[in-house]
N, C-alpha and C positions, 0 to 999 in steps of 0.2 A: 482905317479899320472896324468895321462892323464888330459890334459887342458881342460877345460870346455867350449863348447858351447854356455851357456849362457852369457852374457854381459851387462843386464842391473837389477840396483840395485832402488826398492822403499825403500823411507824414510818416512813415514807419519811423519808428524811434524807440524799440527795442534792445538794441544792442548792448551787449558790456561793455564797449570801449576799450575791451582790455589791452589795445597801445597805450593808450593815456595812462595806465598803472605808475604809481597809486593812486593820481589824482583824481580817476573813475572810483577808487573803489566806496567811497559814501556820497558821490555826485554823479549824477548821470552826463555823461561825453559832453552830449546836447547844450547844456549849460555852462559848457567850457566858456570863458568869455573870447571873443574876439576885439579887442581894446576894450570897451566897455558896453559889450551886449552881449546875450549868448549867444552862438550860432544858432538857435532852433530860432530866436524871435527875427533874424534876418530871414530864414526861409518862411518863414509865414508869411512876415512881410511880403516878401516876391510872392505868393501865394494873392495875397490882398490888392496888392498892384496891378495884378491879371483880373482883377477881376473874380476871385476867386476866394469869398467870406467865411464861406462854411468849411471848417477846418477839423480835419479828423485825428488825433495824433494815434497812432499804434505804441502802446507802451509795453513796459514788463515791469518786473518786481524791482523795487527802489528808485522807480521814475515820481516819486512825490512833487520832487521838486519841479518838474516839467508844470504838472498844475497847477501849483503855488504861482510859478511866474506870471501865469496868463488868469490868475483870480486876484480878487481883492484882498489889500493887505491893511485893512481898518485902522491897525494902529499906528506902522507907518505913517499912513496917508493922515492921519489926526497929529501927528508927530509934526512932520513937515507941513504943514498946515498952520500950529500953532505958530514953530519958528518964522511962518512966513515965505517957507522958501520954496516958490512960486515951480522956479527952473527944476530940482530935483521933484518936488510933488507931479508935475507933468510928466517929466520921464517915467515917475510909476505909475502912473495911468494910461498911460500909452500904448504898454504893453494889456493892458486888463483891458483897455476897448478895443484892440487890432483887430480883432475877428470874433466870429462867434465860434469858440475850441470846445470840440466833443475830444471825449478818451472811451479805446476800448484796449484791452492786454491782449497781447499774442497768445501769451499762455506757453508752447513748446516754443521754443526756438529753431523750425523748421525751416528758415531762410525766406528771402523777399519775398518767394512767392506766396508764399504760405501767409508773411504778414499784410500783403495786400488782401489776400482774400478774406481777412477777418475784418475788414471794413465793408464786405457786401452784403450787414442789415443796413448800415449806414446810406449806404450811396445807391442803393435802389437799383432799378434796370437805368440809370444812368451814366454817361458817359463822366470821368472823372481825372485830374489830373494827377500824378505820384509826383514827391519830391523830395529825394533823398536827404537828411541833414549835413551830409557831410561836403555837401556841393552847396557853396555862395558863389551868387550869382550877379555881379555888380548890378546896382539901380540904371546905370546911365546905359546898359547893354542889354535891354530885356529880350529876355529869349522866348519864356512862358506865353505869353501875350500871342508868337508868332505860331507856335507849336497850336495853340489853341483853332487860330483860324486857318492851320492846314487841315487841322482835324474834322471842322466843323465843312469848310468849302468842299475837302476831298471823300469826308463822311469814311476816315480812316484811325488808326493806330498811330501815334506820332512816338518818336523817341528823338531824344536829345544827342547829337554825334560832334563828336570832338577829332580831329586831326593831331594824332600822335606820332612820337617818331615810334618806329617800328621795333625798337628795342623795348618799349615800354606798355605793348597792347597783351602782355600776356597780366597785365595789372586789372582789364578791363573786360568787358563783352564786347565779341569786333563783330561787324554788321559787313556784308554783302550788298552792295548798291548798284542800283541802275542808274543813269542821271533824266533830270525833269526839264521842262520847259523855263522851272525857276532854280538858277546856278545854288543856291544854299537849300532846295530840297533834292532829297534823292527819294527813290524805290527802293526799300530794304526787300533783298530776294532772300537772305541767308542769317542767321544770327548764330554767334559760337561765343559759349561764356570761357572767359579766358584762356586763349589759346596760345600756344609757344607760338613762337615768331612766323617759325618757319609754315605754322599751319593756318595763320590767320588769313580770312577773305580779302583784307586790305588795312588800311593803319586808322579807317573810321571807327573811334570808340565810342562806346554808349555812356555818358556822362547822368547824374541823377534826376533826371526830367522824363517824362513821361505823362503823356494823354491817350487814355484807354475808352475804349467802349465797353459797356456791362459786359459783352459776349466771353472777355476774359476770365470772369469769376469760373463759367462750366468747366473752362479747358484747363483751368489751375487746379479745380476737383480732381480730374483727372492727370495730371503732369506727376509723374512719378520723381521721387528726390534724382538729383542730376548730381554735377560737381559738390565733394565738397558733403554730402548724402542730404543736400537740401533741395527745399523744391525753389528751381529757380525761375525767375520770373523770365529769362532771357530764350527759355525752353519752351515757354507758353506764349513767346511771341513768334516764336520761329515755325510753331503749329498754325497762327495764323498767316505768318507770312507764306509758308505753302499752301495753305488752304483756298478753298470755295471763293468764288467773289465775292458772295454775299458776305464773308467774315471783312472787306474792307481794305484786307492787305495790311502795310505797312511801310510808314514813310520817315524818313529823315530829316530833321532840321540841322543846319550844319550851324552847328556854334562858334563863331569867330570873335566875340568881346572877351570881355576881363571876369575869369573865371579864377574862385578860390577854396582851395579842396583843402579843407578842414581836418579830413581823417587820419594823416601820416603827421607826424611830428614835425619833422623838419617843413613841410607845406602849413602846418600850421601856422610856425614861428614867421614863415614868409610872408603867408596871407595876413598875419597882424602888423606885420612892418607898410606891406604896400595899403592897406585900409586906413592905417595910421597916418601915411604920409600925404594920402590925400586930402586928410579931413581938416576945413578951415579953421578949426578950434588949435588942433594940433598939430595938421602940416608942416607949418613953416619953421617952428622952433625943433619939430624933430627929424625933419628932414637936415637943418644945420648941423643937428647932435651927432646925426649917419654919416653925415661926411669925415667931421672930425672923427670920429671912432674908427671909420674906416681907416684913416693917416694912422692909426696908429699902433694896427693891426702887428706882428712880426713879420719881418722878412721874407720867411721862409713860403707865407702863402703867397702863392704867384699873382701877378697883377693880371693876369688871366681870369682869375676866380671873380675879382671886384666888374660884376657887368651892371648896367643901367637896368633899373625898372623896366620890363617890356609896357607898363603900363601909364608912364609917362618920360622913361626915356631919361631920366636923369637922378635917379636914387642908385646909389651903389647897394647892391643884395651881395651878400658874400656865400658861396655856395662853398659848401665842404664837402671834401672827398667821399 
């Protein structure tokens, strides 16, 4: 697969994280650890792995910890070097050297579309990727690389799609699609933000990865507030999907790999379990403990609720009611 000419990634990170209060009262939700690494670092790493080393974080008030995480920590580095702790020093330096990270504040919380619009001075007249911090994509199942390739070969806007149970579609933007010559690439003919199940055009849900052409900025400037009184990126994408040919249309890449949703408390816990169970350093002992722990759970929890992890087929995941 040819290397993409797209070089910039935008990561909106201005949300208040109210679902994780009180933990997020003084700490950005993007800094919540998934095992031992902040969620935001996984997302920046994905951008870098896809060839996007120029990263813009769209932040808000009380998000200074994000900047500190990707900055030098001279005193800590000196202390670790003095102790001869090369392993921890490497981990500290890794985030500092990971990407060329820039920052802009969103200011008013006017929605995802507004956050993307704030990236315009940095992005300029180039195509760019948008990665939402709540979605972590497993490194073993690359998604963004394929999206970049589709965007360049078809000269189009691309979104990531995931087939979900129809009962869950109200939690996502939903896409009406047409098949193409690639079974994992569809043409999107319409998009709806968080529809009721009976109103959804399909069970293809939009998840947090986009590759956008610069025309999106002009459209967002003229997009009226939509659902929730916010400027919805989905509404701007709908304008492109139904627009003239020169806009390039909108295509979707259907993702069938491992995804970790850290935006919900229960899914966040599941993400930690799945990632920890797969780690070479933690996995063997952690998997053994999980099996032992599952065997001690109260008998009133039905056996049907102790299911194998779909990513491995072996690790029990306990589903709450």
